[in-house]
C-alpha positions in Angstrom: -8.5 -37.2 -3.7 -5.9 -34.8 -5.1 -5.7 -31.0 -5.3 -7.9 -29.1 -7.6 -5.5 -27.5 -10.1 -7.9 -24.9 -11.2 -8.2 -23.5 -7.7 -4.4 -23.5 -7.4 -4.1 -21.6 -10.7 -6.7 -19.0 -9.7 -5.1 -18.6 -6.3 -1.6 -18.2 -7.8 -2.9 -15.6 -10.3 -4.6 -13.7 -7.5 -1.4 -13.6 -5.5 0.6 -12.4 -8.5 -2.0 -9.8 -9.3 -2.0 -8.5 -5.7 1.8 -8.3 -5.7 1.7 -6.3 -9.0 -0.9 -4.0 -7.7 1.1 -3.2 -4.5 4.3 -2.7 -6.5 2.5 -0.2 -8.7 0.9 1.5 -5.7 4.3 1.8 -4.0 6.0 3.2 -7.1 3.2 5.7 -7.7 2.3 7.0 -4.3 5.4 6.3 -2.2 8.2 6.9 -4.7 6.4 9.4 -6.9 6.9 7.6 -10.2 4.5 8.9 -12.9 2.1 6.2 -14.0 -0.9 7.8 -15.5 -2.7 4.5 -16.1 -2.6 3.8 -12.4 -4.1 7.1 -11.3 -7.8 8.0 -11.1 -10.2 7.6 -12.9 -9.0 4.0 -13.5 -8.8 3.4 -9.8 -12.1 5.0 -9.1 -13.8 3.0 -11.8 -12.2 -0.2 -10.3 -13.2 0.6 -6.8 -16.7 1.5 -7.7 -17.0 -1.8 -9.6 -15.9 -3.9 -6.6 -18.1 -1.9 -4.2 -21.1 -3.1 -6.2 -20.1 -6.8 -5.8 
């Protein structure tokens, strides 16, 4: 039985998404780069959505 390619694709997308999130977080909060789309209320809306799951 081989690998399930769908699981590999979802896992790869998840890893890339987490890397992008942490890059944006570092740029915004550690280096002070202005990124209005990465600041609240977007993050608050995202966090509140995942708290309900």
